[in-house]
LUMKESE-33463 format. One record per residue (C-alpha): residue number from 1; residue in one letter; x, y, z. Coordinates in Angstrom, 1 decimal, padded with zeros to 4 digits. Layout:
REM LUMKESE-33463
+-----+---------+--------+--------+--------+
! num ! residuo !      X !      Y !      Z !
+-----+---------+--------+--------+--------+
! NUM !       a !      X !      Y !      Z !
...
+-----+---------+--------+--------+--------+
END
This chain:
REM LUMKESE-33463
+-----+---------+--------+--------+--------+
! num ! residuo !      X !      Y !      Z !
+-----+---------+--------+--------+--------+
!   1 !       m !  092.6 !  021.0 !  021.8 !
!   2 !       q !  089.0 !  021.8 !  022.1 !
!   3 !       h !  088.0 !  025.0 !  024.0 !
!   4 !       f !  085.8 !  023.4 !  026.6 !
!   5 !       d !  086.4 !  026.3 !  028.9 !
!   6 !       t !  084.7 !  028.7 !  026.5 !
!   7 !       v !  081.3 !  029.9 !  027.9 !
!   8 !       l !  078.7 !  030.0 !  025.1 !
!   9 !       n !  075.6 !  032.1 !  025.6 !
!  10 !       r !  072.7 !  029.7 !  025.1 !
!  11 !       r !  070.0 !  031.9 !  026.3 !
!  12 !       n !  067.3 !  032.8 !  023.8 !
!  13 !       s !  068.2 !  029.8 !  021.7 !
!  14 !       n !  065.1 !  027.8 !  022.6 !
!  15 !       s !  067.2 !  025.7 !  025.0 !
!  16 !       v !  065.2 !  023.6 !  027.5 !
!  17 !       k !  068.2 !  023.9 !  029.8 !
!  18 !       w !  068.6 !  027.7 !  029.6 !
!  19 !       d !  065.2 !  029.0 !  028.3 !
!  20 !       g !  062.8 !  026.4 !  029.7 !
!  21 !       g !  062.1 !  028.0 !  033.0 !
!  22 !       e !  058.3 !  027.9 !  032.8 !
!  23 !       l !  058.4 !  024.4 !  031.6 !
!  24 !       i !  060.6 !  023.0 !  034.3 !
!  25 !       k !  058.7 !  024.9 !  036.9 !
!  26 !       s !  055.5 !  023.3 !  035.7 !
!  27 !       f !  057.2 !  019.9 !  036.1 !
!  28 !       g !  058.0 !  020.7 !  039.7 !
!  29 !       f !  061.8 !  020.9 !  039.3 !
!  30 !       t !  062.1 !  024.3 !  040.8 !
!  31 !       e !  060.2 !  027.3 !  042.1 !
!  32 !       r !  062.7 !  029.9 !  040.8 !
!  33 !       f !  064.1 !  030.3 !  037.4 !
!  34 !       d !  065.4 !  033.7 !  036.1 !
!  35 !       d !  068.3 !  035.3 !  034.3 !
!  36 !       d !  070.7 !  034.5 !  037.2 !
!  37 !       t !  069.8 !  030.8 !  037.4 !
!  38 !       l !  072.5 !  028.2 !  036.8 !
!  39 !       p !  070.7 !  025.1 !  035.4 !
!  40 !       l !  072.6 !  021.9 !  035.9 !
!  41 !       f !  069.7 !  019.5 !  036.0 !
!  42 !       i !  069.6 !  018.1 !  032.5 !
!  43 !       a !  072.0 !  015.8 !  030.6 !
!  44 !       d !  072.8 !  018.4 !  028.0 !
!  45 !       m !  076.4 !  019.7 !  027.4 !
!  46 !       d !  077.3 !  023.4 !  027.2 !
!  47 !       f !  080.2 !  022.6 !  024.9 !
!  48 !       p !  080.3 !  023.2 !  021.2 !
!  49 !       v !  079.7 !  020.2 !  019.0 !
!  50 !       a !  082.8 !  018.6 !  017.3 !
!  51 !       e !  083.7 !  020.4 !  014.1 !
!  52 !       p !  083.3 !  017.4 !  011.8 !
!  53 !       i !  079.7 !  017.1 !  012.9 !
!  54 !       v !  079.2 !  020.8 !  012.2 !
!  55 !       q !  080.7 !  020.5 !  008.8 !
!  56 !       a !  078.7 !  017.5 !  007.9 !
!  57 !       m !  075.5 !  019.3 !  008.9 !
!  58 !       q !  076.6 !  022.4 !  006.9 !
!  59 !       k !  076.7 !  020.2 !  003.8 !
!  60 !       v !  073.1 !  019.2 !  004.4 !
!  61 !       i !  072.2 !  022.9 !  004.7 !
!  62 !       d !  074.0 !  023.7 !  001.5 !
!  63 !       n !  071.6 !  021.3 ! -000.3 !
!  64 !       k !  068.8 !  023.6 !  000.7 !
!  65 !       i !  066.2 !  020.8 !  000.8 !
!  66 !       f !  065.5 !  018.8 !  004.0 !
!  67 !       g !  063.1 !  016.1 !  002.8 !
!  68 !       y !  062.3 !  012.6 !  003.9 !
!  69 !       s !  065.5 !  010.5 !  004.0 !
!  70 !       i !  066.5 !  006.9 !  003.5 !
!  71 !       i !  069.2 !  005.5 !  005.8 !
!  72 !       p !  072.4 !  005.0 !  003.7 !
!  73 !       t !  074.8 !  002.1 !  004.0 !
!  74 !       e !  077.4 !  004.5 !  005.4 !
!  75 !       y !  075.1 !  005.1 !  008.4 !
!  76 !       y !  075.0 !  001.4 !  009.4 !
!  77 !       q !  078.7 !  001.0 !  008.6 !
!  78 !       a !  079.7 !  003.9 !  010.9 !
!  79 !       i !  077.8 !  002.2 !  013.8 !
!  80 !       k !  079.3 ! -001.2 !  013.1 !
!  81 !       n !  082.8 !  000.3 !  012.9 !
!  82 !       w !  082.5 !  002.3 !  016.1 !
!  83 !       f !  081.4 ! -000.6 !  018.2 !
!  84 !       s !  083.9 ! -003.0 !  016.7 !
!  85 !       r !  086.7 ! -000.5 !  017.1 !
!  86 !       k !  085.8 !  000.6 !  020.7 !
!  87 !       y !  084.3 ! -002.5 !  022.2 !
!  88 !       n !  085.1 ! -005.5 !  020.0 !
!  89 !       l !  081.3 ! -005.8 !  019.5 !
!  90 !       h !  080.3 ! -007.1 !  016.1 !
!  91 !       i !  076.9 ! -005.9 !  015.0 !
!  92 !       e !  075.1 ! -006.9 !  011.8 !
!  93 !       k !  073.3 ! -004.3 !  009.7 !
!  94 !       d !  070.0 ! -006.0 !  010.0 !
!  95 !       h !  070.1 ! -005.9 !  013.8 !
!  96 !       i !  070.1 ! -002.1 !  013.8 !
!  97 !       v !  066.8 ! -000.3 !  014.2 !
!  98 !       y !  066.7 !  003.5 !  014.1 !
!  99 !       s !  064.7 !  005.2 !  016.9 !
! 100 !       p !  064.0 !  008.9 !  017.4 !
! 101 !       g !  065.2 !  008.7 !  021.0 !
! 102 !       t !  066.0 !  006.4 !  023.9 !
! 103 !       v !  062.9 !  007.2 !  025.9 !
! 104 !       n !  060.9 !  006.5 !  022.8 !
! 105 !       a !  062.7 !  003.1 !  022.4 !
! 106 !       i !  062.0 !  002.2 !  026.1 !
! 107 !       n !  058.3 !  002.9 !  025.7 !
! 108 !       t !  058.3 !  000.9 !  022.5 !
! 109 !       c !  059.9 ! -002.1 !  024.3 !
! 110 !       v !  057.4 ! -001.9 !  027.1 !
! 111 !       k !  054.5 ! -002.0 !  024.7 !
! 112 !       a !  056.1 ! -004.6 !  022.4 !
! 113 !       f !  057.3 ! -007.2 !  025.0 !
! 114 !       t !  054.8 ! -006.9 !  027.9 !
! 115 !       d !  051.1 ! -006.8 !  028.5 !
! 116 !       p !  049.1 ! -004.4 !  030.8 !
! 117 !       g !  049.7 ! -005.5 !  034.4 !
! 118 !       d !  053.0 ! -007.3 !  033.7 !
! 119 !       g !  055.9 ! -006.5 !  036.0 !
! 120 !       i !  059.0 ! -004.8 !  034.8 !
! 121 !       i !  062.2 ! -004.8 !  037.0 !
! 122 !       i !  064.3 ! -001.7 !  037.4 !
! 123 !       q !  067.2 ! -000.9 !  039.7 !
! 124 !       r !  066.5 !  002.2 !  041.8 !
! 125 !       p !  067.7 !  004.9 !  042.1 !
! 126 !       s !  066.6 !  004.9 !  038.5 !
! 127 !       y !  066.4 !  007.4 !  035.6 !
! 128 !       p !  062.8 !  008.8 !  035.9 !
! 129 !       p !  061.6 !  007.9 !  032.4 !
! 130 !       f !  062.0 !  004.2 !  033.2 !
! 131 !       a !  059.3 !  004.4 !  035.8 !
! 132 !       t !  057.2 !  006.7 !  033.7 !
! 133 !       a !  057.3 !  004.3 !  030.7 !
! 134 !       i !  056.1 !  001.5 !  032.9 !
! 135 !       e !  053.3 !  003.3 !  034.8 !
! 136 !       n !  052.0 !  005.3 !  031.8 !
! 137 !       n !  051.6 !  002.1 !  029.8 !
! 138 !       g !  049.7 !  000.3 !  032.6 !
! 139 !       r !  052.5 ! -002.0 !  033.6 !
! 140 !       t !  053.8 ! -002.6 !  037.2 !
! 141 !       i !  057.1 ! -001.4 !  038.5 !
! 142 !       v !  059.1 ! -004.1 !  040.3 !
! 143 !       d !  061.9 ! -002.5 !  042.4 !
! 144 !       n !  065.2 ! -004.3 !  042.7 !
! 145 !       h !  067.1 ! -001.5 !  044.6 !
! 146 !       l !  070.8 ! -001.2 !  044.2 !
! 147 !       v !  072.7 ! -001.5 !  047.5 !
! 148 !       r !  075.2 !  001.1 !  048.6 !
! 149 !       d !  078.4 !  000.1 !  050.3 !
! 150 !       e !  080.6 !  002.0 !  052.8 !
! 151 !       n !  082.4 !  003.7 !  050.0 !
! 152 !       y !  079.2 !  005.0 !  048.4 !
! 153 !       q !  079.5 !  002.6 !  045.5 !
! 154 !       y !  076.3 !  000.9 !  044.3 !
! 155 !       h !  075.9 ! -002.9 !  043.7 !
! 156 !       f !  073.2 ! -005.3 !  042.6 !
! 157 !       d !  071.1 ! -007.1 !  045.2 !
! 158 !       f !  071.2 ! -010.4 !  043.4 !
! 159 !       e !  069.3 ! -012.3 !  046.0 !
! 160 !       d !  066.4 ! -010.0 !  045.7 !
! 161 !       l !  066.7 ! -010.1 !  041.9 !
! 162 !       e !  066.6 ! -013.9 !  041.9 !
! 163 !       i !  063.3 ! -013.9 !  043.8 !
! 164 !       k !  061.7 ! -011.3 !  041.6 !
! 165 !       a !  062.9 ! -012.8 !  038.4 !
! 166 !       q !  061.2 ! -016.1 !  039.3 !
! 167 !       d !  057.8 ! -014.4 !  039.4 !
! 168 !       p !  056.1 ! -015.3 !  036.0 !
! 169 !       k !  054.3 ! -012.0 !  036.0 !
! 170 !       n !  057.6 ! -010.2 !  035.6 !
! 171 !       k !  058.6 ! -010.2 !  031.9 !
! 172 !       l !  061.2 ! -007.5 !  031.4 !
! 173 !       l !  064.3 ! -006.1 !  033.1 !
! 174 !       i !  065.5 ! -002.6 !  032.2 !
! 175 !       l !  069.3 ! -002.3 !  032.9 !
! 176 !       c !  071.1 !  001.1 !  032.8 !
! 177 !       n !  074.9 !  000.7 !  032.3 !
! 178 !       p !  076.7 !  003.0 !  033.0 !
! 179 !       h !  074.1 !  003.6 !  035.6 !
! 180 !       n !  072.2 !  006.8 !  035.8 !
! 181 !       p !  072.3 !  008.5 !  038.4 !
! 182 !       t !  075.0 !  006.6 !  040.4 !
! 183 !       g !  077.6 !  006.5 !  037.7 !
! 184 !       r !  078.5 !  002.9 !  038.3 !
! 185 !       i !  079.9 !  000.8 !  035.4 !
! 186 !       f !  079.0 ! -002.8 !  036.1 !
! 187 !       t !  081.7 ! -005.4 !  036.0 !
! 188 !       t !  081.7 ! -008.3 !  033.6 !
! 189 !       e !  081.0 ! -010.6 !  036.5 !
! 190 !       e !  077.9 ! -008.6 !  037.5 !
! 191 !       l !  076.7 ! -008.4 !  033.9 !
! 192 !       r !  077.1 ! -012.2 !  033.4 !
! 193 !       r !  075.1 ! -012.9 !  036.5 !
! 194 !       i !  072.3 ! -010.6 !  035.3 !
! 195 !       a !  072.2 ! -012.4 !  032.0 !
! 196 !       e !  072.2 ! -015.8 !  033.7 !
! 197 !       i !  069.3 ! -014.9 !  036.0 !
! 198 !       s !  067.4 ! -013.5 !  033.1 !
! 199 !       d !  068.1 ! -016.6 !  031.0 !
! 200 !       r !  066.9 ! -019.0 !  033.7 !
! 201 !       n !  063.7 ! -017.0 !  034.1 !
! 202 !       n !  063.0 ! -016.0 !  030.5 !
! 203 !       l !  063.3 ! -012.3 !  031.2 !
! 204 !       i !  063.9 ! -010.0 !  028.3 !
! 205 !       i !  066.7 ! -007.5 !  029.0 !
! 206 !       i !  066.6 ! -003.9 !  027.8 !
! 207 !       s !  070.2 ! -002.6 !  028.3 !
! 208 !       d !  070.4 !  001.2 !  028.1 !
! 209 !       e !  074.0 !  001.9 !  027.2 !
! 210 !       i !  073.8 !  005.4 !  025.9 !
! 211 !       h !  076.4 !  006.7 !  028.4 !
! 212 !       g !  078.8 !  003.9 !  027.5 !
! 213 !       d !  081.2 !  006.2 !  025.7 !
! 214 !       l !  081.3 !  008.8 !  028.5 !
! 215 !       i !  083.5 !  007.1 !  031.1 !
! 216 !       r !  086.5 !  008.2 !  033.1 !
! 217 !       q !  089.8 !  007.7 !  031.3 !
! 218 !       n !  091.0 !  005.0 !  033.7 !
! 219 !       a !  087.6 !  003.1 !  033.5 !
! 220 !       v !  086.5 !  000.3 !  031.1 !
! 221 !       f !  083.0 ! -000.2 !  029.9 !
! 222 !       h !  081.8 ! -003.6 !  028.5 !
! 223 !       p !  078.5 ! -003.6 !  026.5 !
! 224 !       l !  076.3 ! -006.5 !  027.9 !
! 225 !       a !  076.4 ! -008.1 !  024.4 !
! 226 !       t !  080.1 ! -008.6 !  024.7 !
! 227 !       v !  079.9 ! -010.8 !  027.9 !
! 228 !       t !  076.9 ! -013.0 !  027.1 !
! 229 !       n !  075.2 ! -014.7 !  024.1 !
! 230 !       y !  071.8 ! -014.3 !  025.7 !
! 231 !       e !  069.3 ! -014.0 !  022.8 !
! 232 !       n !  066.6 ! -012.0 !  024.6 !
! 233 !       l !  068.7 ! -008.8 !  024.7 !
! 234 !       i !  067.9 ! -005.4 !  023.3 !
! 235 !       t !  070.7 ! -002.8 !  023.5 !
! 236 !       l !  069.9 !  000.9 !  023.3 !
! 237 !       t !  072.7 !  003.1 !  021.9 !
! 238 !       a !  072.8 !  006.8 !  020.8 !
! 239 !       i !  075.1 !  009.6 !  019.7 !
! 240 !       n !  072.9 !  012.0 !  021.7 !
! 241 !       k !  074.8 !  012.1 !  025.0 !
! 242 !       t !  078.3 !  011.3 !  023.7 !
! 243 !       f !  078.4 !  014.0 !  021.1 !
! 244 !       n !  075.9 !  016.5 !  022.5 !
! 245 !       v !  073.3 !  016.2 !  019.7 !
! 246 !       a !  070.2 !  015.3 !  021.7 !
! 247 !       g !  068.1 !  017.7 !  019.7 !
! 248 !       l !  068.7 !  015.6 !  016.5 !
! 249 !       h !  066.8 !  012.6 !  018.0 !
! 250 !       c !  069.2 !  010.0 !  016.8 !
! 251 !       s !  069.2 !  006.7 !  018.7 !
! 252 !       n !  069.7 !  003.1 !  017.5 !
! 253 !       t !  068.3 ! -000.1 !  019.0 !
! 254 !       i !  070.3 ! -003.3 !  018.5 !
! 255 !       i !  068.2 ! -006.5 !  018.4 !
! 256 !       q !  069.8 ! -009.7 !  017.3 !
! 257 !       n !  066.7 ! -011.9 !  017.9 !
! 258 !       e !  064.6 ! -011.7 !  014.7 !
! 259 !       e !  061.3 ! -012.4 !  016.5 !
! 260 !       l !  061.9 ! -009.6 !  019.0 !
! 261 !       r !  063.1 ! -007.2 !  016.3 !
! 262 !       k !  059.9 ! -007.7 !  014.3 !
! 263 !       k !  057.8 ! -007.1 !  017.3 !
! 264 !       y !  059.7 ! -004.0 !  018.1 !
! 265 !       e !  059.4 ! -002.6 !  014.6 !
! 266 !       s !  055.7 ! -003.4 !  014.4 !
! 267 !       v !  055.0 ! -001.4 !  017.5 !
! 268 !       q !  057.3 !  001.5 !  016.8 !
! 269 !       g !  056.0 !  001.9 !  013.2 !
! 270 !       m !  058.0 !  003.4 !  010.4 !
! 271 !       q !  060.6 !  005.9 !  011.6 !
! 272 !       s !  063.4 !  007.6 !  009.7 !
! 273 !       p !  066.1 !  010.0 !  010.8 !
! 274 !       t !  066.4 !  013.5 !  009.5 !
! 275 !       p !  069.1 !  014.3 !  007.0 !
! 276 !       f !  070.9 !  016.2 !  009.8 !
! 277 !       a !  070.8 !  013.1 !  012.1 !
! 278 !       i !  072.2 !  010.9 !  009.4 !
! 279 !       a !  075.1 !  013.3 !  008.6 !
! 280 !       a !  075.8 !  013.8 !  012.3 !
! 281 !       l !  076.0 !  010.1 !  013.1 !
! 282 !       i !  078.3 !  009.3 !  010.3 !
! 283 !       a !  080.6 !  012.2 !  011.1 !
! 284 !       a !  080.5 !  011.4 !  014.9 !
! 285 !       y !  081.4 !  007.8 !  014.6 !
! 286 !       n !  083.9 !  008.2 !  011.8 !
! 287 !       e !  085.7 !  011.4 !  012.7 !
! 288 !       c !  085.3 !  012.4 !  016.3 !
! 289 !       d !  087.4 !  010.0 !  018.3 !
! 290 !       e !  089.9 !  012.8 !  019.2 !
! 291 !       w !  087.2 !  015.2 !  020.3 !
! 292 !       l !  085.7 !  012.5 !  022.6 !
! 293 !       d !  089.1 !  011.8 !  024.1 !
! 294 !       q !  089.6 !  015.5 !  024.9 !
! 295 !       l !  086.1 !  015.7 !  026.3 !
! 296 !       k !  086.7 !  012.8 !  028.7 !
! 297 !       e !  090.0 !  014.4 !  029.8 !
! 298 !       y !  088.1 !  017.7 !  030.5 !
! 299 !       l !  085.3 !  015.9 !  032.4 !
! 300 !       d !  087.8 !  014.0 !  034.5 !
! 301 !       g !  089.4 !  017.4 !  035.4 !
! 302 !       t !  086.0 !  018.7 !  036.4 !
! 303 !       f !  085.3 !  015.6 !  038.6 !
! 304 !       e !  088.7 !  016.1 !  040.2 !
! 305 !       w !  087.9 !  019.7 !  041.0 !
! 306 !       v !  084.4 !  018.8 !  042.4 !
! 307 !       d !  086.0 !  016.1 !  044.6 !
! 308 !       r !  088.5 !  018.5 !  046.1 !
! 309 !       f !  085.8 !  021.2 !  046.6 !
! 310 !       l !  083.3 !  018.9 !  048.3 !
! 311 !       s !  086.0 !  017.4 !  050.5 !
! 312 !       e !  087.2 !  020.8 !  051.7 !
! 313 !       k !  084.0 !  022.9 !  051.7 !
! 314 !       m !  081.1 !  020.5 !  052.1 !
! 315 !       p !  082.4 !  017.3 !  053.8 !
! 316 !       q !  078.9 !  016.4 !  055.0 !
! 317 !       v !  078.0 !  015.6 !  051.4 !
! 318 !       k !  078.6 !  011.9 !  050.6 !
! 319 !       y !  079.2 !  010.7 !  047.1 !
! 320 !       s !  081.4 !  008.5 !  044.9 !
! 321 !       i !  083.0 !  009.9 !  041.8 !
! 322 !       s !  081.1 !  008.4 !  038.8 !
! 323 !       e !  082.9 !  005.8 !  036.8 !
! 324 !       g !  080.7 !  006.6 !  033.8 !
! 325 !       t !  078.3 !  009.4 !  032.7 !
! 326 !       y !  078.8 !  013.1 !  033.6 !
! 327 !       v !  076.4 !  013.1 !  036.5 !
! 328 !       l !  077.2 !  013.1 !  040.2 !
! 329 !       w !  074.8 !  011.6 !  042.8 !
! 330 !       m !  075.1 !  013.4 !  046.1 !
! 331 !       d !  073.7 !  012.5 !  049.6 !
! 332 !       f !  072.9 !  015.6 !  051.7 !
! 333 !       s !  071.6 !  013.6 !  054.7 !
! 334 !       g !  074.7 !  014.6 !  056.7 !
! 335 !       y !  073.3 !  018.1 !  057.2 !
! 336 !       n !  070.4 !  016.8 !  059.2 !
! 337 !       l !  068.0 !  019.0 !  057.3 !
! 338 !       t !  064.7 !  018.1 !  055.7 !
! 339 !       p !  064.7 !  017.4 !  052.0 !
! 340 !       h !  062.6 !  020.6 !  051.6 !
! 341 !       e !  065.2 !  022.7 !  053.4 !
! 342 !       v !  068.0 !  021.2 !  051.2 !
! 343 !       h !  066.0 !  022.0 !  048.1 !
! 344 !       d !  065.2 !  025.5 !  049.2 !
! 345 !       r !  068.9 !  026.3 !  049.9 !
! 346 !       i !  070.0 !  025.0 !  046.5 !
! 347 !       y !  067.2 !  025.9 !  044.2 !
! 348 !       n !  065.8 !  029.1 !  045.7 !
! 349 !       k !  068.6 !  030.7 !  047.6 !
! 350 !       a !  071.7 !  029.6 !  045.6 !
! 351 !       n !  069.5 !  029.7 !  042.4 !
! 352 !       v !  071.1 !  026.5 !  041.1 !
! 353 !       v !  068.7 !  024.0 !  039.5 !
! 354 !       l !  069.6 !  020.3 !  040.0 !
! 355 !       e !  067.3 !  017.2 !  040.2 !
! 356 !       d !  065.8 !  016.2 !  043.5 !
! 357 !       g !  066.6 !  012.6 !  044.5 !
! 358 !       k !  062.9 !  011.8 !  044.9 !
! 359 !       m !  062.6 !  011.9 !  041.1 !
! 360 !       f !  064.7 !  008.7 !  041.0 !
! 361 !       g !  062.7 !  006.9 !  043.7 !
! 362 !       k !  060.8 !  008.1 !  046.8 !
! 363 !       e !  063.5 !  006.6 !  049.0 !
! 364 !       y !  066.1 !  009.1 !  047.8 !
! 365 !       d !  064.7 !  012.3 !  049.2 !
! 366 !       d !  068.1 !  013.2 !  050.7 !
! 367 !       f !  069.9 !  013.1 !  047.3 !
! 368 !       q !  070.6 !  015.5 !  044.5 !
! 369 !       r !  071.8 !  014.8 !  041.0 !
! 370 !       i !  074.0 !  017.3 !  039.2 !
! 371 !       c !  075.0 !  017.2 !  035.6 !
! 372 !       l !  078.6 !  018.5 !  035.1 !
! 373 !       p !  079.2 !  018.9 !  031.3 !
! 374 !       s !  079.6 !  022.7 !  031.4 !
! 375 !       p !  082.7 !  024.9 !  031.3 !
! 376 !       r !  084.4 !  024.6 !  034.6 !
! 377 !       s !  083.7 !  028.2 !  035.5 !
! 378 !       i !  080.0 !  027.5 !  035.5 !
! 379 !       v !  080.4 !  024.4 !  037.6 !
! 380 !       k !  082.6 !  026.2 !  040.1 !
! 381 !       e !  080.2 !  029.1 !  040.5 !
! 382 !       a !  077.3 !  026.6 !  041.1 !
! 383 !       f !  079.2 !  024.7 !  043.8 !
! 384 !       e !  080.4 !  028.0 !  045.4 !
! 385 !       r !  076.8 !  029.3 !  045.5 !
! 386 !       i !  075.6 !  026.0 !  047.0 !
! 387 !       a !  078.4 !  025.8 !  049.6 !
! 388 !       k !  077.6 !  029.4 !  050.8 !
! 389 !       e !  074.1 !  028.3 !  051.7 !
! 390 !       f !  075.3 !  025.3 !  053.8 !
! 391 !       n !  078.2 !  027.0 !  055.6 !
+-----+---------+--------+--------+--------+
END
């Protein structure tokens, strides 16, 4: 059994999460960041990487040369085997395009498949780099807000999507499944309807599925490509979140449509993974199933603890336990405080750094996103500090 409860000291390791105080203050995340800060704002685990990955990277170190690398057959085969074994999704080698990161891939898609001024549909609350990729490339954000029900679960507004998909200026839809920040895993029925609407209106779908492996143990995730034959589909995958290797910049874009794939590759330009990324991916997908199962069990236990704590100590906070991802999306409006007052109590007084809801859309000022993949002692301390400032 992995020791997920072990607290590793990550300070002074050039960690954005633990050492990046000046950087995140400059981004407007927080006003306070010091040696007592608990940073739970970023999707970055505080758990040691699975041993097979460490051993594979050690072999690279032992070679003592870290030059330019080709992508070996074993790399592609590991991807194919993983998705076949886990999701019954059959991927051809030629459909796999390496990318140095998911955000990079999204920006490439925006530039490859749309022109300046074109509309791109997203479902807010939305992972902030989606909006950034659209605006920074001179495209137009088209909001198709998710709708929240009485159980704080989020669903598609299909009527609104139908209308916006029919606008010929709107060329692209960026889907996030499992959804960040709400944690929803969309059903096969929802996914089929998304594909049908896109097909009727010739929308290209970018399906960000990088959290697909990080789901609750009783949940089921279906890649969009397993429920539709829609040709204009680009799927984004990565080992980064699943196996805590974001610093290796190893993502893969799956594009079956040859015309779209050539456009994507021409805009991205030549990219190749580091020898460390190659070794890590092969080890992760071939040897780390047990580690991932244990991680999911641990995360489920953390969500169960958070659920009990919030119910008992902070019942005014409204939320729904995430079906996928390791983030929790919390509504603080029940306290009848201004967003500024909520922020001040959490970030400055409790000295816990989360992500303000406004980063996911201006309508979500009352929300906070927390990332929970840390030893439970850290998560407990963070929530206890926060509760103290609200009680």
